[in-house]
C-alpha positions as CSV (number, residue, x, y, z in Angstrom):
1,M,-40.9,9.9,10.1
2,K,-37.9,8.2,11.7
3,L,-38.6,4.5,12.5
4,L,-37.3,2.3,15.3
5,L,-38.8,-1.1,14.6
6,T,-38.3,-3.6,17.4
7,S,-39.5,-7.0,18.5
8,G,-39.6,-6.5,22.2
9,G,-38.8,-2.8,22.7
10,V,-35.7,-1.0,23.9
11,T,-34.1,-4.0,25.5
12,N,-30.4,-3.2,25.5
13,P,-27.9,-0.3,25.4
14,S,-27.4,-0.5,21.7
15,I,-31.1,-0.1,20.9
16,R,-31.3,2.7,23.5
17,D,-28.4,4.5,22.0
18,A,-30.1,4.2,18.6
19,L,-33.3,5.7,20.0
20,V,-31.5,8.6,21.5
21,R,-29.8,9.3,18.2
22,L,-33.2,9.3,16.4
23,L,-34.8,11.6,19.1
24,G,-31.8,14.0,19.1
25,K,-32.1,14.5,22.9
26,P,-32.4,12.5,26.1
27,I,-35.4,10.3,26.6
28,A,-36.2,12.2,29.8
29,D,-36.7,15.3,27.7
30,C,-39.1,13.7,25.3
31,H,-42.9,13.7,25.3
32,A,-44.5,10.4,24.1
33,L,-47.9,9.2,23.0
34,V,-48.5,5.5,23.3
35,I,-50.8,3.7,20.8
36,P,-52.5,0.6,22.4
37,T,-54.8,0.0,19.4
38,A,-53.2,-3.2,18.0
39,Q,-53.9,-5.0,21.3
40,W,-57.7,-4.9,20.7
41,G,-57.3,-6.9,17.5
42,H,-55.5,-9.8,19.1
43,P,-57.3,-12.5,21.1
44,R,-54.5,-12.8,23.7
45,C,-54.7,-9.1,24.6
46,G,-57.3,-7.1,26.5
47,P,-58.0,-4.7,29.4
48,A,-55.2,-6.1,31.7
49,S,-52.5,-5.9,29.1
50,V,-53.6,-2.4,27.9
51,R,-53.6,-1.3,31.5
52,G,-50.0,-2.5,32.0
53,L,-48.9,-0.7,28.9
54,V,-50.4,2.7,29.7
55,A,-49.4,2.4,33.4
56,A,-45.8,1.6,32.4
57,E,-45.9,-1.4,34.6
58,S,-42.8,-3.6,35.0
59,G,-43.5,-5.7,31.9
60,F,-43.3,-2.6,29.8
61,A,-40.1,-1.2,31.3
62,H,-38.4,-1.4,27.9
63,F,-41.2,0.7,26.2
64,T,-43.6,3.0,28.1
65,G,-41.4,2.7,31.2
66,L,-38.2,4.2,29.7
67,G,-38.6,7.4,31.7
68,W,-40.3,9.8,29.2
69,A,-40.9,13.4,30.2
70,S,-44.6,12.7,29.7
71,L,-46.7,9.8,28.5
72,G,-50.1,10.1,27.0
73,V,-52.4,7.7,25.3
74,L,-53.5,7.9,21.7
75,E,-56.4,5.5,21.0
76,L,-56.9,5.4,17.3
77,T,-60.4,3.9,17.3
78,A,-61.6,7.1,19.1
79,L,-60.0,9.6,16.7
80,P,-62.7,9.5,13.9
81,T,-65.3,10.6,16.4
82,I,-63.6,13.7,17.6
83,G,-62.2,15.3,14.5
84,E,-58.7,15.8,13.2
85,Q,-58.6,19.4,14.2
86,R,-58.6,18.2,17.8
87,W,-56.2,15.3,17.8
88,E,-53.7,16.4,15.2
89,P,-52.0,18.9,17.5
90,W,-51.5,16.2,20.1
91,V,-49.6,14.1,17.6
92,R,-47.6,17.0,16.2
93,Q,-46.5,18.1,19.7
94,A,-45.2,14.7,20.6
95,D,-41.6,13.8,20.1
96,V,-42.3,10.1,19.7
97,L,-45.2,7.7,19.0
98,L,-45.0,4.3,20.7
99,A,-47.0,1.7,18.9
100,D,-47.5,-1.5,20.9
101,G,-48.0,-5.1,19.6
102,G,-51.2,-7.0,19.0
103,D,-52.5,-7.5,15.5
104,A,-50.8,-5.5,12.7
105,T,-53.8,-5.6,10.3
106,Y,-56.1,-4.2,12.9
107,L,-53.6,-1.4,13.7
108,S,-53.2,-0.7,9.9
109,H,-56.9,-0.5,9.5
110,W,-57.3,2.1,12.3
111,M,-54.3,4.1,11.2
112,R,-56.0,4.6,7.9
113,E,-59.5,5.1,9.3
114,S,-58.3,7.6,11.9
115,G,-56.2,9.6,9.4
116,L,-52.9,9.0,11.3
117,A,-51.3,7.1,8.4
118,G,-51.9,10.0,6.1
119,L,-50.4,12.5,8.6
120,L,-47.1,10.7,9.3
121,P,-45.3,11.7,6.1
122,S,-45.6,15.3,7.1
123,M,-43.7,14.7,10.3
124,P,-40.1,13.9,9.2
125,D,-38.5,14.8,12.6
126,Q,-40.7,12.7,14.8
127,V,-39.9,9.1,15.9
128,W,-42.1,6.0,15.6
129,V,-41.1,3.2,18.0
130,G,-42.8,-0.1,17.3
131,V,-43.0,-3.3,19.3
132,S,-44.0,-6.4,17.3
133,A,-47.2,-5.5,15.5
134,G,-46.4,-1.9,16.0
135,S,-43.3,-2.5,13.9
136,M,-44.9,-4.9,11.4
137,V,-47.6,-2.4,10.5
138,M,-45.0,-0.4,8.6
139,T,-44.3,-3.3,6.3
140,P,-46.1,-4.2,3.1
141,R,-47.3,-7.7,4.3
142,I,-47.2,-9.7,7.5
143,G,-48.1,-13.1,6.1
144,D,-51.2,-15.1,7.1
145,Y,-49.1,-16.6,9.9
146,F,-49.5,-13.4,11.9
147,V,-53.1,-12.4,11.1
148,E,-55.2,-12.8,14.2
149,W,-58.0,-10.2,13.5
150,P,-61.0,-12.1,12.1
151,D,-62.1,-9.2,9.9
152,A,-58.8,-8.7,8.2
153,P,-59.4,-8.8,4.5
154,D,-55.8,-10.0,3.9
155,D,-52.3,-9.7,5.4
156,R,-51.5,-6.3,3.8
157,T,-50.3,-3.5,6.0
158,L,-49.1,0.1,5.4
159,G,-46.1,-0.5,3.2
160,V,-44.1,2.4,4.5
161,V,-41.0,0.2,4.3
162,D,-40.2,-2.3,1.5
163,F,-39.5,-5.3,3.7
164,S,-41.4,-7.5,6.1
165,I,-40.6,-8.4,9.7
166,F,-40.8,-11.7,11.6
167,P,-40.5,-10.8,15.3
168,H,-39.8,-12.7,18.5
169,L,-37.3,-15.1,17.0
170,D,-36.9,-18.0,19.5
171,A,-39.1,-16.3,22.0
172,F,-41.9,-18.9,21.4
173,P,-41.8,-22.5,20.2
174,T,-43.6,-21.4,16.9
175,N,-41.1,-18.6,16.2
176,T,-38.0,-20.5,15.1
177,L,-35.9,-19.7,12.1
178,A,-37.4,-22.7,10.3
179,H,-40.9,-21.2,10.8
180,A,-39.6,-17.8,9.6
181,E,-38.2,-19.4,6.4
182,R,-41.6,-21.0,5.6
183,W,-43.3,-17.7,6.4
184,A,-41.0,-15.7,4.1
185,A,-41.3,-18.0,1.1
186,G,-44.6,-16.6,-0.1
187,L,-44.2,-12.9,0.7
188,G,-42.5,-11.7,-2.4
189,V,-40.5,-9.1,-0.4
190,P,-37.2,-9.2,1.6
191,A,-37.8,-10.0,5.3
192,Y,-35.9,-9.5,8.5
193,V,-36.1,-12.1,11.2
194,I,-35.4,-10.5,14.6
195,D,-35.2,-11.5,18.2
196,E,-36.0,-9.4,21.4
197,Q,-32.5,-7.9,21.4
198,T,-32.7,-6.6,17.8
199,A,-34.1,-3.5,16.2
200,I,-34.2,-1.9,12.7
201,T,-33.9,1.8,12.2
202,V,-35.2,3.5,9.0
203,V,-34.3,7.1,8.3
204,D,-34.8,8.7,4.9
205,G,-34.9,5.2,3.4
206,S,-31.7,4.1,4.9
207,V,-32.0,0.8,6.8
208,E,-29.7,-0.3,9.7
209,V,-30.0,-3.3,12.0
210,V,-29.0,-2.7,15.6
211,S,-28.6,-5.9,17.6
212,E,-27.1,-7.5,20.6
213,G,-28.9,-10.7,19.8
214,R,-29.8,-12.8,16.8
215,W,-31.2,-11.8,13.4
216,T,-31.1,-12.7,9.8
217,K,-32.3,-11.3,6.5
218,L,-34.3,-13.5,4.1
219,G,-34.9,-12.8,0.4
């Protein structure tokens, strides 16, 4: 699967161009499924924020509101109750999966429990666009700093890529470069620190940073 790992979505022309290259066709011709699951694992998310996401309200203009040909919802917590033979065709027919933020350990848990994590390697031409936790879930670890789900056994996530991500650089008082350096010290893997104007593409193991903002690599 082709990855576009962002902090705040498709926030500038450079990231948008990267997305179109990954898709291989205009956004308006692409069918998307949005995954809100990570939101349920984070104490600051809930029904109102999920509604805004799936309704492509103004706060999600850089993500669900990009002008997709169609936008459906894939709620991972429901998938184990309906059977893979029903939901797998939905995923395979989509051009892109949009994974929203929240708690990455909760999202990782349900990607495994639902079977989606096991399916992704068989879809090399599809695109995964992550925002915040939706990007971090693809990394090996997120650090205790970002774990908000009380039932998380540890900070490990899927490990699809071999680096970690510190999102929202300078977007919050607790997300400074100094905080990121302390966070990265105990991870044992390289880490990218990215702001809202930065994304990371990963295609066949090749990593590229796309940015109109601020970022750095640690480790």
